[in-house]
C-alpha positions as CSV (number, residue, x, y, z in Angstrom):
1,M,125.5,0.6,13.7
2,A,127.5,3.4,15.4
3,F,126.6,5.7,12.5
4,I,122.9,5.1,13.0
5,E,123.2,5.5,16.8
6,N,124.9,8.8,16.2
7,I,122.2,10.1,13.8
8,V,119.4,9.1,16.3
9,A,121.3,10.7,19.2
10,N,121.6,14.0,17.3
11,I,117.9,14.0,16.3
12,N,117.0,13.4,19.9
13,N,119.4,16.1,21.2
14,F,117.9,18.7,18.9
15,M,114.3,17.7,19.6
16,Y,114.5,17.5,23.4
17,S,117.0,20.2,24.1
18,Y,115.3,22.9,22.0
19,L,112.2,22.2,19.9
20,L,109.9,20.1,22.1
21,I,110.7,21.6,25.5
22,Y,110.0,25.1,24.3
23,M,106.8,24.0,22.5
24,L,105.5,22.0,25.5
25,I,106.2,24.8,28.0
26,G,105.0,27.6,25.8
27,I,101.8,25.9,24.6
28,G,101.1,24.7,28.2
29,L,101.4,28.2,29.5
30,F,99.2,29.6,26.7
31,F,96.5,27.0,27.5
32,T,96.8,27.7,31.2
33,I,96.2,31.5,30.7
34,R,93.5,31.1,28.0
35,T,91.5,28.6,30.1
36,K,91.9,30.9,33.2
37,F,94.0,28.2,35.0
38,V,91.5,25.4,34.5
39,Q,93.8,22.8,36.1
40,F,93.7,24.6,39.4
41,R,90.3,26.4,39.2
42,L,88.4,23.1,38.6
43,L,90.4,20.8,40.8
44,P,87.4,20.0,43.1
45,E,85.4,19.2,40.0
46,M,88.0,16.6,39.0
47,F,87.3,14.7,42.2
48,R,83.5,15.0,41.7
49,V,83.4,13.6,38.2
50,I,85.9,10.7,38.7
51,T,83.3,8.9,40.8
52,E,80.6,9.0,38.2
53,K,79.2,5.7,37.1
54,A,79.0,4.7,33.4
55,P,75.5,4.9,31.9
56,V,73.7,1.8,30.8
57,G,72.9,1.7,27.1
58,K,69.7,0.7,25.4
59,D,71.0,-2.9,25.1
60,G,71.5,-3.0,28.8
61,K,75.3,-3.0,28.6
62,K,77.4,-0.5,30.6
63,G,79.9,1.8,28.9
64,I,83.4,2.7,30.1
65,S,83.2,5.0,33.2
66,S,85.3,8.0,33.9
67,F,87.3,6.1,36.4
68,Q,87.9,3.2,34.1
69,A,89.2,5.5,31.3
70,F,91.4,7.2,34.0
71,T,93.0,3.8,34.9
72,I,93.7,3.0,31.2
73,S,95.7,6.2,30.8
74,A,97.2,5.8,34.3
75,A,98.3,2.3,33.4
76,S,100.4,3.7,30.5
77,R,101.5,6.9,32.4
78,I,102.6,5.2,35.6
79,G,105.4,3.0,34.5
80,T,109.1,2.6,34.9
81,G,109.6,6.3,34.3
82,N,108.2,7.0,37.7
83,V,110.7,4.7,39.5
84,A,113.7,4.6,37.2
85,G,113.2,7.9,35.3
86,V,113.0,10.1,38.5
87,A,116.1,8.4,39.8
88,T,118.0,9.1,36.6
89,A,116.9,12.7,36.6
90,I,118.3,13.2,40.1
91,A,121.5,11.3,39.3
92,V,122.1,13.5,36.2
93,G,120.5,16.8,37.2
94,G,120.7,16.8,41.0
95,P,117.9,17.2,43.4
96,G,116.7,20.4,41.6
97,A,115.4,18.3,38.8
98,V,112.5,17.3,41.0
99,F,111.3,21.0,41.2
100,W,111.3,21.3,37.4
101,M,109.3,18.0,37.2
102,W,106.7,19.5,39.5
103,L,106.5,22.7,37.5
104,I,106.1,21.0,34.2
105,A,103.2,18.9,35.6
106,L,101.4,22.0,36.8
107,I,101.8,23.7,33.4
108,G,101.3,20.5,31.4
109,A,97.9,19.7,33.0
110,A,96.3,22.4,30.9
111,S,97.6,20.8,27.7
112,S,96.3,17.5,28.9
113,F,92.9,19.1,29.6
114,I,92.7,20.5,26.0
115,E,93.7,17.3,24.2
116,S,91.4,15.0,26.2
117,T,88.4,17.3,25.9
118,L,89.0,17.3,22.1
119,A,89.3,13.5,22.1
120,Q,85.9,13.3,23.7
121,V,84.3,15.8,21.2
122,Y,85.6,13.9,18.1
123,K,85.3,10.3,19.4
124,V,83.5,7.7,17.3
125,P,81.1,5.0,18.3
126,E,81.9,1.3,17.9
127,K,79.5,-1.5,17.2
128,N,79.7,-2.9,20.7
129,G,78.4,0.3,22.3
130,L,81.9,1.5,23.3
131,F,83.9,4.5,21.9
132,R,87.3,5.1,20.5
133,G,89.2,8.3,19.6
134,G,92.3,10.4,20.1
135,P,94.5,12.8,18.3
136,A,94.3,11.0,14.9
137,Y,90.5,11.3,15.1
138,Y,90.4,15.0,16.0
139,M,93.0,15.7,13.3
140,E,90.7,14.1,10.7
141,K,87.3,15.4,12.0
142,G,88.2,18.7,13.6
143,L,91.0,19.9,11.2
144,N,89.9,17.9,8.1
145,K,93.5,16.6,7.8
146,R,93.3,12.8,7.6
147,W,96.9,12.6,6.3
148,M,98.1,14.2,9.6
149,G,96.1,11.7,11.6
150,V,97.6,8.8,9.7
151,I,101.2,10.0,10.4
152,F,100.3,10.4,14.1
153,A,98.7,7.0,14.2
154,V,101.8,5.3,12.7
155,A,104.1,7.2,15.1
156,I,102.1,6.3,18.2
157,T,101.7,2.6,17.1
158,L,105.4,2.1,16.5
159,C,106.3,4.1,19.7
160,F,103.9,2.8,22.3
161,G,102.6,-0.5,20.8
162,F,106.0,-1.9,19.9
163,V,109.1,-0.1,21.2
164,F,107.9,1.1,24.6
165,N,106.5,-2.3,25.3
166,A,109.9,-3.8,24.6
167,V,111.5,-1.3,27.0
168,Q,109.0,-2.0,29.8
169,A,109.4,-5.8,29.4
170,N,113.2,-5.3,29.4
171,T,112.9,-3.5,32.8
172,I,110.8,-6.3,34.3
173,S,113.1,-9.1,33.1
174,I,116.3,-7.3,34.5
175,A,114.6,-6.6,37.8
176,F,113.4,-10.3,38.2
177,N,116.7,-11.6,37.0
178,E,118.6,-9.6,39.6
179,S,116.2,-10.1,42.5
180,F,115.0,-13.7,42.0
181,D,117.5,-15.1,39.6
182,I,114.8,-16.0,37.0
183,S,116.3,-16.2,33.5
184,R,115.3,-13.4,31.2
185,T,114.1,-15.8,28.5
186,L,111.7,-17.5,30.9
187,M,110.5,-14.1,32.2
188,G,110.0,-13.0,28.6
189,A,107.9,-16.1,27.8
190,I,105.7,-15.6,31.0
191,L,105.2,-11.9,30.0
192,A,104.3,-12.8,26.4
193,V,101.7,-15.3,27.5
194,L,100.1,-12.9,30.0
195,T,100.1,-10.1,27.5
196,A,98.5,-12.3,24.8
197,F,95.8,-13.4,27.3
198,I,94.8,-9.9,28.1
199,I,95.0,-8.1,24.7
200,F,93.2,-10.8,22.8
201,G,90.3,-10.4,25.2
202,G,89.5,-6.8,23.9
203,L,88.9,-3.5,25.6
204,K,86.7,-4.8,28.4
205,R,89.4,-7.2,29.6
206,I,92.0,-4.5,29.4
207,V,89.8,-2.2,31.5
208,S,89.1,-5.0,34.1
209,V,92.9,-5.6,34.5
210,T,93.9,-1.9,34.6
211,Q,91.2,-0.8,37.1
212,L,92.5,-3.6,39.4
213,I,96.2,-3.2,39.0
214,V,96.6,0.6,38.8
215,P,95.0,1.7,42.1
216,V,96.7,-1.2,44.0
217,M,100.2,-0.6,42.7
218,A,100.0,3.2,43.2
219,I,98.7,2.8,46.8
220,I,101.3,0.2,47.7
221,Y,104.1,2.4,46.4
222,L,102.8,5.5,48.1
223,I,102.5,3.7,51.4
224,L,106.1,2.6,51.0
225,A,107.2,6.1,50.4
226,I,105.2,7.4,53.3
227,I,106.8,4.8,55.6
228,V,110.2,6.0,54.4
229,M,109.2,9.7,55.0
230,I,107.9,8.9,58.6
231,M,111.2,7.1,59.4
232,N,113.1,10.2,58.3
233,I,110.6,12.8,59.3
234,T,113.2,15.2,60.8
235,E,115.1,15.3,57.5
236,L,112.1,16.1,55.3
237,P,112.2,19.9,55.6
238,G,115.9,19.8,54.7
239,V,115.2,17.6,51.6
240,I,112.4,20.0,50.3
241,A,114.7,23.0,50.9
242,L,117.5,21.1,49.0
243,I,115.1,20.5,46.0
244,V,114.1,24.2,45.8
245,K,117.7,25.6,46.3
246,S,119.2,23.2,43.8
247,A,116.6,24.1,41.2
248,F,118.0,27.6,41.1
249,G,121.7,26.8,41.6
250,L,121.7,28.1,45.2
251,E,122.9,24.8,46.8
252,E,126.7,24.7,46.8
253,A,127.1,21.0,46.0
254,F,124.8,21.3,43.0
255,G,125.5,24.9,42.1
256,G,126.9,24.2,38.6
257,M,124.0,21.9,37.7
258,I,121.2,24.3,37.1
259,G,121.1,23.6,33.4
260,A,121.2,19.9,33.9
261,A,118.5,20.1,36.6
262,V,116.1,22.1,34.3
263,L,116.7,19.9,31.3
264,N,116.4,16.6,33.1
265,G,113.5,17.6,35.3
266,I,111.5,18.8,32.4
267,K,112.4,16.0,30.1
268,R,111.7,13.2,32.6
269,G,108.6,15.0,33.9
270,L,107.1,15.3,30.4
271,F,107.7,11.7,29.5
272,S,106.4,10.4,32.8
273,N,103.1,12.4,32.8
274,E,102.8,12.5,28.9
275,A,100.9,15.9,29.0
276,G,100.4,17.2,25.5
277,M,102.0,14.2,23.8
278,G,98.8,12.8,22.5
279,S,98.8,9.4,24.2
280,A,96.3,9.8,27.1
281,P,93.5,11.2,24.9
282,N,93.3,7.8,23.3
283,A,92.1,6.5,26.7
284,G,90.1,9.6,27.5
285,A,88.0,9.1,24.3
286,T,86.7,5.7,25.6
287,A,84.7,7.1,28.5
288,D,80.9,7.3,28.2
289,V,80.3,10.7,29.8
290,S,77.6,13.4,29.5
291,H,80.1,16.2,28.7
292,P,83.5,16.1,27.0
293,V,85.0,18.4,29.7
294,K,84.6,15.7,32.3
295,Q,87.4,13.6,30.6
296,G,89.5,16.7,30.1
297,L,89.4,17.2,33.9
298,I,90.0,13.5,34.6
299,Q,93.2,13.4,32.4
300,S,94.5,16.6,34.0
301,L,94.1,14.9,37.4
302,G,96.1,12.0,35.9
303,V,99.1,14.3,35.3
304,F,98.9,15.5,39.0
305,V,98.7,11.9,40.3
306,D,101.6,10.8,38.1
307,T,104.1,13.5,38.9
308,L,103.0,15.2,42.2
309,L,102.3,11.9,43.9
310,I,104.1,8.9,42.3
311,C,107.3,10.8,41.0
312,T,107.5,12.7,44.3
313,A,107.3,9.4,46.2
314,T,110.4,8.1,44.3
315,A,112.2,11.5,44.8
316,M,111.7,11.3,48.6
317,I,112.9,7.6,48.7
318,V,116.0,8.6,46.8
319,L,116.8,11.9,48.4
320,L,116.3,10.7,52.0
321,S,119.2,8.2,51.3
322,D,122.8,9.0,50.4
323,A,122.8,6.5,47.5
324,Y,122.3,9.3,44.9
325,L,125.7,10.7,45.8
326,Q,127.4,7.6,44.5
327,V,129.0,8.0,41.1
328,D,127.7,4.7,39.6
329,A,124.1,4.9,40.9
330,Q,121.4,5.8,38.5
331,S,118.2,4.5,37.0
332,I,116.4,1.6,38.7
333,N,119.4,0.4,40.7
334,L,119.5,3.9,42.4
335,T,115.9,3.5,43.6
336,Q,116.7,-0.1,44.7
337,A,119.9,1.0,46.6
338,S,118.0,3.8,48.3
339,L,115.1,1.6,49.4
340,T,117.6,-1.0,50.7
341,D,119.2,1.8,52.7
342,H,115.9,2.6,54.3
343,I,114.2,-0.8,54.9
344,G,116.8,-3.6,54.4
345,D,117.7,-6.1,51.8
346,W,114.2,-7.4,51.1
347,A,113.5,-4.0,49.5
348,G,115.1,-5.0,46.2
349,M,112.7,-8.0,45.8
350,F,109.8,-5.9,46.8
351,L,110.7,-3.2,44.2
352,A,111.0,-5.9,41.5
353,I,107.4,-6.8,42.2
354,I,106.3,-3.1,42.1
355,I,108.3,-2.7,38.8
356,F,106.4,-5.7,37.5
357,L,103.0,-4.1,38.3
358,F,104.1,-0.7,37.0
359,A,105.7,-1.9,33.8
360,F,103.1,-4.6,32.9
361,S,100.2,-2.3,33.3
362,S,102.1,0.1,31.0
363,V,102.3,-2.7,28.4
364,I,98.5,-3.1,28.5
365,G,97.8,0.7,28.3
366,N,100.4,1.1,25.6
367,Y,98.9,-1.8,23.6
368,Y,95.5,-0.1,23.6
369,Y,96.9,3.2,22.2
370,G,98.3,1.3,19.2
371,E,95.1,-0.7,18.7
372,T,92.8,2.4,18.5
373,N,95.2,4.0,16.0
374,I,95.4,0.9,13.8
375,E,91.6,1.0,13.6
376,F,91.8,4.6,12.6
377,I,94.1,3.7,9.6
378,K,92.0,0.7,8.6
379,N,89.2,-0.9,10.5
380,S,90.2,-4.5,9.9
381,K,90.1,-7.4,12.3
382,V,93.0,-9.1,10.5
383,M,95.2,-6.0,11.0
384,V,94.4,-5.8,14.7
385,N,95.2,-9.4,15.2
386,V,98.5,-9.1,13.3
387,Y,99.3,-6.0,15.5
388,R,98.5,-8.1,18.6
389,V,100.9,-10.9,17.5
390,I,103.7,-8.3,16.9
391,V,103.1,-6.7,20.3
392,V,103.5,-10.1,22.0
393,A,106.7,-10.7,20.0
394,F,108.1,-7.3,21.0
395,V,107.3,-8.1,24.7
396,F,109.3,-11.3,24.4
397,L,112.2,-9.8,22.4
398,G,112.4,-6.8,24.7
399,S,112.8,-9.1,27.7
400,V,116.0,-10.6,26.3
401,A,117.5,-7.8,24.2
402,K,119.8,-4.9,24.9
403,V,117.5,-2.0,24.1
404,Q,119.6,1.3,24.1
405,L,119.1,1.9,20.3
406,V,115.4,0.8,20.6
407,W,114.9,3.2,23.4
408,D,116.5,6.1,21.5
409,L,114.3,5.3,18.5
410,A,111.3,5.4,20.8
411,D,112.3,8.9,21.8
412,V,112.4,9.9,18.1
413,F,108.9,8.5,17.4
414,M,107.6,10.0,20.7
415,G,109.0,13.4,19.6
416,V,107.3,13.2,16.2
417,M,104.1,12.3,17.9
418,A,104.2,15.1,20.4
419,F,105.2,17.7,17.7
420,I,102.2,16.7,15.5
421,N,99.8,16.6,18.4
422,L,100.8,20.0,19.8
423,I,100.3,21.7,16.4
424,A,96.8,20.0,16.2
425,I,95.6,21.1,19.7
426,L,97.0,24.6,19.1
427,M,94.9,24.8,16.0
428,L,91.8,23.4,17.7
429,W,92.1,25.0,21.2
430,K,89.2,27.4,20.5
431,V,86.8,24.4,20.2
432,A,88.0,23.1,23.6
433,K,87.6,26.6,25.1
434,K,84.0,26.9,23.8
435,V,83.2,23.4,25.2
436,L,84.7,24.4,28.5
437,D,82.6,27.6,28.6
438,N,79.5,25.5,27.9
439,Y,80.3,23.3,30.8
440,T,81.0,26.0,33.3
441,A,77.9,27.9,32.3
442,Q,75.7,24.8,33.0
443,R,77.5,24.2,36.4
444,K,76.8,27.9,37.4
445,Q,73.1,27.3,36.7
446,G,73.3,24.3,39.1
447,K,72.8,21.7,36.3
448,E,74.6,18.5,35.7
449,P,76.3,19.4,32.4
450,V,75.1,17.7,29.2
451,F,76.7,18.5,25.9
452,Y,75.2,18.7,22.4
453,A,77.4,19.6,19.4
454,D,74.9,22.1,18.0
455,E,75.6,24.4,21.0
456,V,79.1,25.2,19.7
457,E,79.8,26.9,16.4
458,D,82.6,25.8,13.9
459,I,83.1,22.5,15.6
460,G,83.6,20.4,12.5
461,E,82.5,16.8,12.0
462,V,81.1,15.3,15.2
463,E,79.5,11.9,15.5
464,C,78.6,11.3,19.1
465,W,77.0,14.4,20.5
466,G,73.7,14.8,18.6
467,R,70.3,15.5,20.2
468,D,69.2,12.0,19.2
469,R,71.5,10.2,21.6
470,H,71.1,9.6,25.3
471,H,74.1,10.8,27.4
472,G,75.3,10.1,30.8
């Protein structure tokens, strides 16, 4: 077992210390420049399109709205990484890690725009009037490389559908065991039943749950962070200065940690906001919108919400306390210790409930990513139901297991997934750029943008954007 753990650790070390970090930053910067800083330039547009209602189809049924697609992706994005991951980054890399988290979100939002716009362009219709899509679909239809799509689909299903869900369930069971003394086996059984009820109900039930849980949990957590900041208002400027100085090794106490700050900030930031990794486009493809760029913008906004709001909230809770200076404090217990410092002993219980909302919504979002990729490999009801049963089993097993090796394996699959996706979006970026130009041209003319595939050359096989179909 130690031999396997060692191999997995070495693979992760190579991927995350060198290959992926340089790819994600380099490709993110390339997209930022080539789209003329789309993630900043069209920021007001993001807030305009997120409120658009879903159109009603010919059968009288509503599609998935921009906001609902946003909540599916946010459900997966906003998980334990925002609470435990940020704390770990600070514990290992010092306060400067937060600065590098911010930076990677600002750059990564451009990659997120490209991948989610492509997911919309190459989405496919389902019988019930809904849509599905994602990297596997644009690899097949845009690049004509089905084999590449199948490898990606397998990697994301193993990573998000099974392994990540085990990790999220594990975090919930530990938090409830510590705060409420509920046995991890009982908690696992409760989680398994809840998961089964939601995922066997299909996409509409998933949407109805995520659009309720996600805004509520994010707002509660942000309010908590704001209360902590108000209580420590005089110390805030000092904390922000500490973050910036530490990021560049200018703060004495953390002077020797610049490398650790950069590495941990970028690593935790990437895997909290998922920009460029190929996960969020699976949610982005579900939206029924008049133009693919609208979902590109929405998913860029998701990166900002995840890192600049939720991760920053955790950073402020941790850095306004002295708990992060303790040698043994890292991960979720560091956030719990920091909150207890600020608002008393009940904070641990409160955080356990927040963790439940964050992690359980991630289970639901992660499940959907696997389902849409199973359907890409083979559109079979039996396969989807087998997948659902395995997901429920992993939720239960994750609740009671020690998951260090499982977590490390998840990092391997996630790395494979991100590597394949980044190559695909780099090969297809010109399509996304043409679609973006089409959108901005229509907006300049004062029109509500509507997209038709025949307006863009060399677009490949597109199913949903013909002249014969009503949009938006």
